[in-house]
C-alpha positions in Angstrom: 27.7 -48.7 65.3 30.2 -46.1 67.0 29.3 -42.6 68.2 27.6 -40.1 65.4 30.4 -38.1 66.4 32.9 -40.4 66.5 32.2 -41.8 63.3 32.2 -38.3 61.9 35.9 -37.6 62.9 36.3 -41.0 60.1 35.0 -38.9 56.7 38.2 -36.6 55.9 38.6 -35.4 52.4 42.2 -35.0 51.4 41.2 -34.1 47.4 41.1 -30.7 48.1 44.6 -29.5 50.4 44.4 -30.1 54.1 46.4 -27.6 56.8 49.9 -28.5 57.5 50.7 -30.1 60.7 53.5 -31.6 62.7 57.0 -30.2 62.9 58.4 -27.2 61.8 60.1 -28.3 58.6 57.3 -30.5 57.9 55.3 -26.9 57.8 57.4 -25.3 56.0 57.7 -27.6 53.3 53.7 -27.8 53.1 54.2 -24.5 52.9 56.3 -23.8 49.9 54.3 -26.8 47.9 51.2 -25.3 48.4 52.7 -21.8 47.2 53.9 -23.0 44.2 50.5 -24.6 43.3 48.4 -22.0 44.7 46.6 -21.6 40.8 45.8 -25.4 40.9 44.4 -25.1 44.2 42.1 -22.5 43.7 40.3 -24.3 41.4 40.3 -27.8 43.8 36.9 -27.5 44.9 34.5 -30.4 44.4 31.5 -32.1 45.8 33.4 -34.0 48.0 33.5 -30.5 50.0 29.9 -30.1 50.3 29.6 -33.7 51.7 31.4 -32.6 54.4 29.7 -29.3 54.9 26.9 -31.1 54.8 28.2 -33.8 57.9 29.2 -31.2 59.9 26.1 -28.8 59.6 23.6 -31.8 60.2 25.6 -34.6 62.0 23.9 -37.1 59.6 26.1 -39.8 58.4 23.2 -41.5 56.5 24.3 -40.3 53.1 27.4 -43.0 53.5 25.2 -45.6 54.1 24.0 -46.4 51.3 23.1 -50.3 50.4 25.0 -52.8 48.7 22.4 -54.5 46.5 19.4 -52.9 44.7 17.4 -55.9 46.2 17.5 -55.2 49.5 14.3 -52.4 49.6 15.8 -50.4 51.5 14.8 -46.9 51.7 18.3 -45.6 52.7 19.3 -43.0 50.2 22.1 -42.0 48.4 23.3 -38.7 50.0 21.6 -35.4 48.4 25.2 -34.1 48.1 26.4 -37.0 45.9 27.0 -36.6 43.2 29.9 -39.0 42.2 28.8 -42.3 40.3 31.9 -43.6 41.0 34.0 -45.0 43.9 37.2 -46.7 43.4 38.1 -48.5 46.7 42.1 -48.6 47.0 44.7 -48.8 49.4 48.3 -48.3 49.8 48.5 -51.9 49.4 48.2 -51.5 45.6 51.4 -48.9 45.9 52.3 -45.2 45.4 52.5 -45.2 41.8 49.1 -46.9 41.0 47.8 -44.2 43.2 49.4 -41.6 41.6 48.3 -43.2 38.3 44.9 -43.4 39.2 44.7 -39.4 39.9 46.0 -38.4 37.0 43.8 -41.2 34.8 40.7 -39.6 36.6 41.6 -35.9 36.9 38.9 -33.6 35.5 36.5 -36.8 35.6 33.4 -35.2 38.0 32.2 -39.0 38.5 34.8 -40.6 40.0 36.6 -40.3 43.9 39.0 -42.4 45.4 38.1 -44.0 48.7 40.7 -45.3 51.3 39.4 -47.2 54.6 41.5 -46.0 56.9 45.7 -45.1 57.6 48.3 -47.9 57.8 49.9 -49.2 61.2 52.1 -46.5 62.5 51.3 -44.0 60.3 49.8 -40.8 61.8 47.1 -39.4 60.0 49.0 -36.0 59.3 51.5 -38.0 57.4 48.9 -40.2 55.7 46.8 -36.8 54.4 50.5 -35.3 53.8 51.3 -37.7 51.6 47.9 -38.2 49.3 48.2 -34.4 49.6 52.0 -34.3 48.0 50.7 -36.7 45.4 47.6 -34.6 44.5 50.4 -31.7 44.1 52.2 -33.5 41.9 49.7 -34.8 39.6 47.9 -31.6 39.7 45.1 -33.8 39.9 41.7 -32.5 41.2 40.1 -36.6 41.6 38.7 -35.5 45.5 40.5 -38.5 47.7 38.3 -39.8 50.9 38.9 -41.7 53.7 35.7 -43.4 54.9 35.5 -46.8 56.7 31.8 -46.6 56.8 31.8 -47.0 52.6 34.2 -50.0 52.8 31.8 -51.7 55.7 28.5 -51.1 53.9 29.7 -51.8 50.6 31.9 -55.4 52.4 34.8 -54.6 50.6 37.5 -56.9 52.4 39.9 -56.6 49.2 41.0 -53.6 46.5 41.0 -52.4 44.1 36.8 -52.8 43.6 34.3 -50.3 41.6 31.2 -49.2 43.0 28.6 -47.4 40.8 25.5 -45.5 42.1 22.7 -43.9 40.7 20.1 -42.1 42.1 18.7 -44.1 45.3 20.2 -47.6 44.6 23.7 -49.3 44.3 24.5 -50.4 40.5 27.1 -53.0 40.8 30.2 -53.2 42.5 33.3 -55.2 40.3 36.5 -56.4 42.4 39.9 -56.4 40.6 39.8 -53.5 38.4 40.4 -50.0 38.9 39.2 -49.3 35.2 35.6 -47.4 35.2 35.0 -48.6 31.4 36.3 -52.4 33.0 33.7 -52.5 34.9 30.7 -50.8 33.1 31.8 -53.9 30.2 32.1 -56.7 32.8 28.4 -55.4 34.2 27.0 -55.4 31.1 28.3 -58.6 30.2 27.4 -60.3 33.5 23.7 -58.3 34.3 24.2 -58.8 37.8 24.7 -56.0 40.8 28.2 -58.3 41.8 29.8 -60.0 38.5 32.5 -62.1 38.8 36.2 -60.5 39.5 38.1 -59.1 36.3 41.6 -59.3 38.4 42.9 -60.6 41.6 42.6 -58.7 44.6 44.8 -57.4 47.3 44.9 -57.0 51.0 43.7 -53.9 52.1 46.6 -52.3 54.3 44.7 -50.0 56.3 42.9 -50.7 59.2 39.3 -49.7 59.7 39.7 -45.8 60.7 36.8 -45.5 63.0 38.2 -49.0 65.0 41.7 -47.6 65.2 40.2 -44.6 66.7 38.0 -46.5 69.2 41.3 -47.7 70.4 43.3 -45.0 70.9 39.9 -43.2 72.6 40.3 -46.3 75.1 43.4 -45.8 75.9 43.4 -41.9 76.8 43.6 -41.3 80.7 40.5 -38.5 80.6 41.1 -38.5 84.5 45.0 -37.7 83.9 43.8 -35.3 81.2 41.3 -33.4 83.2 44.2 -32.9 86.0 46.9 -31.6 83.6 44.3 -28.9 82.6 43.2 -27.7 85.5 47.1 -27.8 86.8 47.5 -25.6 84.1 44.6 -23.2 84.5 46.4 -21.9 87.7 49.6 -21.8 86.2 48.2 -19.5 83.1 46.7 -17.1 85.2 47.8 -13.5 85.1 47.0 -11.7 88.5 46.8 -8.5 89.4 49.5 -8.5 92.7 48.1 -5.8 94.2 49.7 -4.3 97.4 48.1 -3.5 101.0 46.6 0.0 100.8 49.4 1.8 103.2 46.2 4.1 104.2 42.6 4.3 104.4 40.9 6.8 101.8 37.8 7.2 99.5 38.2 8.1 96.0 34.8 9.8 93.9 34.8 8.0 90.3 32.8 9.8 87.8 31.7 7.9 85.2 30.6 10.1 82.9 31.4 10.3 79.5 31.1 13.4 76.5 30.0 12.4 73.6 33.0 13.6 70.6 30.3 14.3 67.8 26.3 13.8 67.2 24.9 10.3 67.3 21.7 9.9 65.3 19.4 6.6 64.8 19.1 4.8 61.7 16.3 7.6 60.3 18.5 10.6 60.9 16.5 11.1 64.4 18.9 12.8 66.8 20.4 10.6 69.5 22.6 12.5 71.1 24.5 15.6 70.3 27.7 16.6 70.4 29.4 17.5 73.7 26.3 16.0 75.6 27.4 14.4 79.1 26.1 10.7 79.4 26.5 9.1 83.0 25.9 5.3 82.7 24.4 5.2 86.3 21.5 7.3 84.6 20.9 4.4 82.5 21.2 1.6 85.0 22.1 1.9 88.4 24.9 -0.1 89.9 23.2 -2.2 93.0 26.4 -4.2 93.8 29.3 -3.8 96.3 32.6 -5.3 95.0 34.8 -6.6 97.8 38.5 -6.5 96.5 41.1 -9.0 98.8 44.0 -10.6 98.9 43.7 -14.0 100.9 47.0 -14.6 101.8 46.1 -12.1 104.6 43.5 -13.8 106.7 42.7 -10.2 107.8 41.4 -9.2 104.1 39.0 -12.8 104.6 37.6 -11.5 108.0 37.3 -8.5 106.4 35.2 -9.4 103.8 33.1 -11.6 105.6 31.9 -8.7 107.8 31.1 -6.7 104.3 29.0 -10.1 103.6 27.3 -9.8 107.0 26.8 -6.2 107.5 25.9 -5.2 103.6 23.9 -8.5 102.1 20.4 -8.0 103.0 20.8 -4.3 101.3 23.4 -5.2 98.5 25.2 -7.7 96.2 28.0 -8.5 98.2 30.7 -9.8 95.2 34.0 -11.0 96.9 36.6 -10.4 94.2 40.5 -11.9 94.8 43.5 -10.2 93.3 45.5 -13.0 93.2 45.1 -17.1 94.5 47.8 -19.2 95.8 49.1 -21.4 92.3 50.5 -24.2 94.2 47.4 -25.0 96.0 45.4 -24.0 92.9 41.9 -25.1 93.2 42.0 -26.3 96.5 43.0 -22.5 97.5 40.4 -21.0 96.0 37.4 -23.3 97.4 39.3 -22.9 101.0 38.6 -18.8 100.1 34.9 -19.7 99.2 34.7 -22.3 102.5 35.7 -19.4 104.3 33.7 -16.2 103.1 30.9 -18.7 103.2 30.1 -17.8 99.3 31.2 -17.9 95.5 34.4 -15.9 95.0 35.6 -14.5 91.5 39.8 -13.6 90.0 40.0 -9.5 90.0 40.6 -9.3 85.6 42.1 -6.5 84.1 39.2 -4.4 82.9 37.3 -4.3 86.5 40.6 -3.6 87.6 41.3 -0.6 85.5 37.3 1.1 84.9 38.3 1.7 89.1 41.6 1.8 89.5 41.8 -0.7 92.1 45.8 -0.2 93.1 45.3 -1.7 96.6 43.6 -4.3 99.1 41.4 -4.6 100.4 39.0 -2.3 98.2 35.0 -2.0 98.3 33.7 -0.5 95.1 30.1 0.9 95.6 27.8 3.4 93.6 25.6 6.3 94.9 24.5 10.5 93.7 25.6 9.1 89.7 29.4 8.6 91.1 31.1 5.3 92.0 33.4 5.5 95.3 36.2 3.2 96.0 37.2 2.8 99.7 40.8 1.4 100.4 41.0 0.2 104.1 44.8 0.2 106.0 45.7 -2.9 107.3 45.7 -1.4 110.8 41.8 -0.6 110.1 40.8 -4.4 109.6 39.2 -6.1 112.1 
C-alpha cells in the first residue's frame, strides 16, 4: 500500500474541467474551448467534486476501499460523500468512440460515474486529463470521470468493461462484459449472485495502475540534485541592496512619529486617537536591538561587526545584517561570514533599508529618547 499522500495524488476528477497545462498553444486551445462551453461548465458540479474536497481536507482514502463482496463482514463503509450507485470501469482499450458514447448515454444520470485505472504508457497526466476534458466538452456531458486505481484494486478489476453497484455500505454486485447498467441489473436478477456470469468478453486494460507508475517515477527522482538546484537558484534569484561604503562618518536622527490623519474609533464608537495626534511607535514598544549592516566583501566591515558584538552584546541584541552575499560562493560564502562573526547573520531586506534610509555600509541602527539613530562609519574609521 502506498503512503497516504501518494495515494491522494491518484484520485483525479476530470468530469469538471481541469486547468490547462503544457505548451502555450495547448493552453490557448483549452482556454478557447472552456470559453465556448462556459455555460455548460458552470453546471458541471457533481458529487465527485465533494469526494476530492473530502479527501484533501481529511487525507482519508478509506472511502475508496469498499469491499468487493457483501459477505466479507467488513465494516469499511462506502464513503459518506459517495452518492453514485454505479461505477463503470473503463479503459482507452475500449476506444475513444465508446468512451464518448458512454459520456452521452449517462449524461444527466446522477447514479453513474466512469472510472479509469490510470493513464496509457507514454502519455502525460496532463494530456490524459485534456483528452477526457475534450470529450466531455464535445458531448456536453456532466458524467463524472475518475482516475482511481484504488477502486480497481479493491474490486479485483483486471479486464474492462465491468460495472459495480454499491448500496449503502455494501457492494451489491460486479458484472463484467458490459457498459449497460440495465443489462447489469438484469444479469444480477437472473443469477442472484454478487458476481454473476460475464455478459460479454473482456478487454485488457490499456492503462497501468497510476499509483505504481507514480511510485516508479518517484523512485527515479534525484532529490539530492533537486535540492542542489534549488539552493543554487536561491542565490541567483536574490536581490541585494548593493550599498557603497560610507564616504564619511556621521550620525542621523530619525523621528518615527506619525500624525493621525483622521479620528480613529473603536467598534463601540470610543475615540482612540483624534485627528492630528502624534503617535510614536517607540512609546508603544521599545527598540532594544542594535542593527549592524555590513558588506561582507570588505574584511574590515566583518571585523567591525565582530567588534560591535564584543562591545554591546551584553547590553543589546546585536543583529548582523548583510547588504549582499557573493553569488558564486552562495551558501558557502554565507556560512563563512557567520563563522567569522560567530553568530547568525541575515540578508538586508528592502523594507528595513527603506525604513531607516540605509544608504551606506557599515551602518548601525539604535534607538534612544524616542528616536532612531543611524550611524554611518567611514572606511578610515574602521578597525
